[in-house]
C-alpha positions, 0 to 999 in steps of 0.5 A: 449479463456478463459485460452489461450493467443493470441501472440500480445493480449495486456492489451489495447486489454483486456480493450477494449474487456471486456469494461474497461474504463481508469477510471476504469483501474486506479482505479484498478491500485491504488487498486493494489498499496494500497495492495502491500503497505499493503503486504509490511507493514505486511511483514516488521513487520513479518520479524522483528519477531513481532506479531501485539501485540508486534508492538502495544506495541511498538507503544503505541497503541492497537493491533487493531490499528496495525491490522487496519493499516495493512488492511486498509493501513493507508488510514485513519491513521494520519502520526504520527501513521504511523511514530510510526508503521515504528520507532517501526519496527526500520525504519523511515517514509518519507512522499514525495509530488509530484508536477505536473511537477514530482519533489518531496518534503520530507515533513516529 
């Protein structure tokens, strides 16, 4: 049934039919969320009319560092570097932790 949809066919049905484990699904969701965040970072820079080089100059880093942040999500970036990125765009970085009960704590 490639290319067609079945009424009532759920994502759970798809996962079962394709032997996708809950762990694999969670990993895919995490990757998608990361990719969305990366897209939003790049779009914020572009909406501010800045090239990577211009943003890097404002941050006091090289263009390669900006590229790494935008392409690797800052996964390994220090909070200070991400803060500089946001401040160079005229914004601010809010770091929020979420506790097991769902409460959120602003960390920085």
